C-alpha positions in Angstrom: -0.1 -0.2 0.0 1.3 3.4 -1.4 0.0 5.3 1.9 2.9 5.0 3.9 3.5 7.5 7.0 6.8 8.4 6.2 6.2 10.0 2.6 2.6 11.6 4.2 5.0 13.4 6.8 7.6 14.1 3.9 5.4 15.6 1.6 3.2 16.8 4.1 6.3 19.2 5.0 7.7 19.6 1.7 4.2 21.1 0.6 3.6 23.6 3.6 6.1 23.0 6.3 8.8 25.7 4.4 5.9 28.3 3.6 6.0 31.1 6.5 3.4 33.4 4.3 0.6 34.1 4.7 -1.3 31.7 2.0 -4.4 33.3 2.6 -6.4 36.3 4.1 -8.4 34.4 6.1 -5.9 31.3 7.8 -3.8 33.2 9.2 -0.9 31.9 7.5 -2.2 28.3 8.1 -2.4 26.2 5.1 -4.3 23.6 6.8 -7.3 25.9 7.2 -9.3 25.7 4.0 -10.9 29.1 2.5 -14.1 28.7 1.2 -12.8 31.0 -2.0 -14.5 34.1 -0.6 -12.1 36.1 0.6 -8.9 34.0 -1.5 -6.3 36.5 -2.4 -5.9 37.9 -6.0 -2.5 38.0 -6.9 -0.7 38.4 -3.7 3.1 38.0 -3.6 3.4 35.7 -0.1 6.5 34.9 1.1 7.1 31.2 0.4 10.1 31.3 3.2 12.4 33.9 4.5 14.1 35.8 1.5 17.7 34.2 0.8 16.8 31.5 3.1 17.1 29.3 0.1 14.6 26.2 1.8 14.2 24.8 -1.7 17.3 25.7 -3.5 18.9 22.7 -5.3 22.5 23.5 -3.0 25.4 22.2 -5.0 27.3 21.9 -1.7 25.9 17.6 -1.3 24.0 18.2 1.6 22.4 15.1 2.1 18.9 16.2 2.5 19.2 18.3 -0.5 19.0 17.5 -4.4 23.0 18.1 -6.2 23.3 18.6 -10.0 26.5 17.5 -11.7 29.3 19.9 -13.9 26.4 19.8 -16.4 24.1 22.4 -14.3 25.1 24.8 -17.0 25.2 27.4 -14.1 22.2 27.5 -13.0 22.6 27.1 -8.9 25.0 29.4 -8.9 23.6 32.1 -10.1 20.4 31.6 -8.9 22.0 31.7 -5.3 23.5 35.0 -6.4 20.1 36.4 -7.6 17.9 35.2 -5.3 18.6 37.3 -2.6 17.9 40.1 -5.0 14.9 39.0 -6.6 13.4 36.7 -4.0 12.1 39.0 -2.1 9.0 39.6 -5.2 9.5 36.5 -7.1 9.2 34.3 -4.7 5.7 33.1 -4.6 2.3 34.5 -6.2 1.9 35.3 -10.0 5.6 35.4 -10.5 7.2 32.4 -8.6 10.3 32.9 -10.8 12.8 32.7 -7.7 11.1 29.5 -5.7 13.6 27.6 -6.6 16.6 26.7 -9.1 14.7 24.8 -11.0 11.8 27.8 -10.9 14.4 29.9 -12.0 15.7 27.4 -14.9 12.0 26.4 -16.1 10.5 30.1 -15.5 13.4 32.3 -17.0 16.3 30.5 -18.0 14.4 28.4 -21.1 11.9 30.6 -21.3 12.9 33.3 -24.5 10.8 36.2 -22.9 13.4 36.6 -21.0 17.2 34.3 -22.2 18.1 34.2 -25.5 21.4 31.5 -24.9 24.5 32.6 -26.2 23.5 36.5 -27.1 23.0 38.2 -23.1 22.8 41.6 -26.2 19.6 40.4 -27.3 18.4 38.5 -24.1 15.5 40.7 -22.4 16.9 40.0 -19.2 19.5 41.7 -19.1 17.8 44.9 -20.9 15.1 45.0 -17.4 18.0 44.6 -15.2 19.6 47.6 -16.8 16.3 49.5 -16.3 16.1 49.7 -20.5 13.3 47.4 -21.0 10.2 47.9 -23.9 7.6 46.3 -22.2 5.2 46.7 -19.2 8.4 46.5 -16.5 10.9 48.9 -17.9 13.4 47.7 -15.0 13.9 45.5 -12.3 13.1 45.6 -9.8 10.9 48.1 -8.9 11.4 51.0 -7.4 13.9 53.7 -8.5 17.3 52.1 -8.5 17.7 49.9 -10.9 19.8 46.0 -10.6 22.3 47.8 -12.5 22.3 50.9 -10.0 22.3 48.4 -7.0 25.6 46.5 -7.9 27.1 50.0 -8.5 26.3 50.8 -4.6 27.5 47.2 -4.0 24.1 46.2 -2.9 24.1 42.7 -5.4 25.9 39.4 -4.9 26.2 39.5 -8.8 27.1 41.8 -11.8 25.4 42.4 -15.0 28.6 41.1 -16.9 28.4 37.6 -14.9 24.4 37.5 -15.9 26.0 37.8 -19.5 29.1 35.4 -19.3 26.0 33.0 -17.9 23.4 33.8 -21.1 26.9 33.0 -23.2 27.0 29.8 -22.1 24.5 28.7 -21.8 24.4 28.0 -25.3 24.6 24.5 -26.1 24.6 23.3 -22.7 22.3 20.7 -21.5 21.4 20.8 -17.5 21.5 17.1 -16.5 18.4 16.5 -13.8 19.6 14.7 -10.6 19.9 10.7 -10.8 16.2 9.5 -10.3 17.6 7.0 -7.2 17.9 10.4 -5.3 14.1 10.5 -5.0 11.0 9.2 -3.4 9.5 6.0 -5.6 6.0 8.1 -6.3 5.7 10.5 -8.9 4.1 13.3 -8.5 0.1 14.2 -10.6 1.6 16.5 -13.6 0.1 19.4 -14.1 -3.0 18.5 -16.9 -3.7 15.0 -14.5 -4.3 17.8 -11.7 -6.5 20.1 -13.2 -8.6 17.3 -15.8 -9.0 14.9 -11.9 -10.3 18.5 -10.3 -12.8 18.7 -12.8 -14.1 15.4 -12.4 -13.6 14.9 -8.3 -15.7 18.4 -8.2 -18.0 18.3 -10.4 -16.9 21.7 -12.8 -15.9 23.2 -15.9 -13.8 25.3 -16.9 -16.2 27.5 -17.2 -17.6 27.5 -13.6 -14.3 28.6 -12.5 -14.4 31.0 -14.8 -18.3 31.7 -13.6 -17.6 31.7 -9.3 -14.3 33.8 -10.2 -15.9 36.7 -11.8 -18.4 36.4 -9.3 -16.6 37.1 -6.0 -15.7 40.1 -7.8 -11.7 39.5 -9.1 -10.5 39.3 -12.1 -11.6 37.1 -14.6 -7.9 35.1 -14.4 -7.2 34.7 -11.4 -8.6 30.9 -10.5 -9.0 29.2 -13.9 -5.2 27.4 -14.9 -4.8 26.8 -18.6 -2.1 25.5 -20.8 -0.9 28.3 -22.8 -0.6 25.6 -25.4 -4.0 25.1 -25.6 -5.6 28.5 -26.8 -5.6 30.4 -29.9 -3.0 33.1 -30.2 -5.7 36.3 -30.8 -9.4 36.0 -29.8 -11.5 37.8 -27.5 -12.2 33.9 -25.7 -12.2 34.7 -22.0 -10.0 31.1 -21.3 -7.1 32.5 -23.3 -3.5 32.2 -20.8 -1.5 33.5 -22.5 2.3 32.3 -20.2 2.7 35.9 -19.0 -1.3 36.1 -17.2 -2.6 34.6 -14.4 -4.3 31.3 -15.7 -1.3 30.3 -17.4 0.9 31.2 -14.4 -0.7 29.1 -12.1 -0.6 26.2 -15.1 3.4 26.6 -14.4 3.1 27.1 -10.9 1.6 23.4 -10.3 4.3 22.2 -12.7 2.9 22.2 -15.9 5.2 23.4 -18.8 4.5 24.8 -22.8 6.5 23.4 -26.0 5.0 26.9 -27.1 7.0 29.4 -24.7 10.0 26.6 -24.0 9.5 25.9 -20.7 9.5 22.1 -19.4 7.5 20.4 -17.2 8.0 19.3 -13.8 7.1 16.9 -10.7 9.0 18.7 -7.6 7.3 19.2 -4.6 8.3 22.6 -4.2 6.9 25.5 -1.6 5.6 27.1 -5.1 3.5 24.1 -5.8 2.3 23.8 -2.3 1.2 27.9 -2.4 -0.7 27.1 -5.7 -2.6 23.9 -4.5 -3.4 25.3 -0.7 -5.3 28.3 -3.0 -6.7 26.3 -5.5 -8.1 23.5 -3.6 -9.7 25.7 -1.4 -11.2 28.2 -4.2 -12.2 25.6 -6.0 -13.8 23.6 -3.3 -15.4 25.8 -2.4 -16.8 27.0 -5.6 -18.2 23.1 -6.1 -19.6 23.1 -2.4 -21.8 26.3 -4.4 -22.7 25.2 -7.9 -26.0 24.9 -7.7 -27.1 21.3 -8.5 -24.0 19.8 -8.0 -24.0 16.8 -5.8 -20.0 15.9 -6.3 -19.5 16.2 -2.7 -22.7 14.9 -1.1 -24.0 11.8 -1.2 -24.8 10.7 2.4 -26.0 14.4 3.5 -28.3 16.2 2.0 -26.6 19.7 0.2 -29.5 21.7 0.5 -30.0 21.3 4.6 -26.4 20.5 5.4 -27.7 21.9 9.2 -29.6 18.3 9.3 -26.7 16.0 8.9 -26.3 13.6 11.6 -23.0 12.2 12.8 -23.4 9.2 10.9 -23.8 10.5 7.7 -21.3 12.8 8.3 -19.2 10.5 9.1 -20.9 8.1 5.6 -19.9 11.1 3.4 -16.4 11.4 4.4 -15.6 8.0 3.7 -17.6 8.2 0.8 -15.0 11.1 -0.4 -12.0 9.3 0.4 -13.6 6.4 -1.7 -13.6 9.0 -4.6 -10.5 11.0 -3.9 -8.1 8.7 -3.1 -10.1 5.2 -4.8 -9.5 4.2 -1.2 -11.7 2.1 1.8 -11.5 4.4 4.7 -11.0 2.6 8.0 -12.6 4.2 10.8 -9.5 5.0 12.4 -8.8 6.9 9.1 -12.9 8.5 9.1 -12.7 9.8 12.8 -9.4 11.7 12.5 -10.5 13.5 9.6 -13.6 14.4 11.6 -12.2 15.0 14.5 -9.1 16.8 13.1 -10.9 18.6 10.0 -14.8 18.5 9.9 -15.2 19.6 13.7 -12.6 22.4 13.9 -15.2 24.5 11.8 -18.5 23.7 13.9 -19.1 25.2 16.9 -20.2 23.1 19.7 -23.2 24.8 20.8 -25.4 25.8 17.6 -23.7 25.6 14.6 -24.3 27.0 11.3 -25.0 26.2 7.7 -21.9 28.5 6.6 -20.1 26.3 9.2 -21.0 23.2 7.2 -19.9 24.3 4.3 -16.9 26.0 5.0 -16.0 22.1 6.9 -16.9 20.3 4.2 -14.5 23.0 2.3 -11.8 21.7 4.8 -12.4 17.8 4.2 -12.5 18.6 0.5 -9.2 20.8 -0.1 -7.3 18.2 2.9 -8.1 15.3 0.5 -6.9 16.9 -2.7 -3.8 17.9 -0.5 -3.1 14.6 0.6 0.1 12.5 -0.8 -3.1 10.0 -1.5 -4.3 12.3 -4.6 -1.1 13.6 -5.4 0.5 11.1 -6.2 0.6 7.7 -7.8 
């Protein structure tokens, strides 16, 4: 049986243990607490761990509990380590998680033609951005009075534009070797497309539902939908459009999706960026599922229209049903008790509960099931 305690602990830490920031405005930074979708952050930039701590970086020093890359790393880890102190404060999480890890830096910047042209730093937009000479929406990084070049001249950076240019020059023809599979746990995480498709099926939702519920909360209509940038037409008024620089495309990258069109590799890493994304999505989408008229995907043994009337036995039976639906696992009495006591009951007033509390409790159960290794991996 795959659901071993050590693995569950390891994955839980990987997803949530390194997150010191506030993942949603109603949870006080506790990712184990659910959000009904009413007050999820739109595109905030919570710090996934202390800036500069490098909790998710690929450490080349050979520390036993961290992944190391061989010499054919193409200098990615070294350059990430030098840029991270300056850039990670704004780009560790949220919708621009370029510095969540060395792999994020590699996948979202180094391999993206939007930022880097291997072998040609003069034609790499990243260099123009650091000099304050870019022509896009943002003409400089970091934002503010001083550009990266200004900070460099003041002695406030760990690298120089000249070193970055050399790094880009040496990328030409270099193939970065991934870590030996033997250092990873013998388990595979669902890929981005599997995650999105399974969420739709398990929650009884469609793309239009996610878009409609997002807009109904007066959020930007691109916040909670997730689309592969390769799946959309280049020019259209379709609200589902998801260029890789807009929120639906960024969320796709955050859960490990790749793009052949934009040269971004997919990955199945349990990183802080992935943890943040799956936490927010599971909370919001579970809330959408409960609010969808006529949708009984989460309710078989309790009445969706009268949650307050549910008996203890009905609640337990419904938890057992959801464990089977989400995990393909026939839960034991002990597992049902743990879910009901530790999750469901945490949101129910002991004296006089309300329908809203029951909706929140079922959102919590739903999101907890999604964030468990039994759902995330196979």
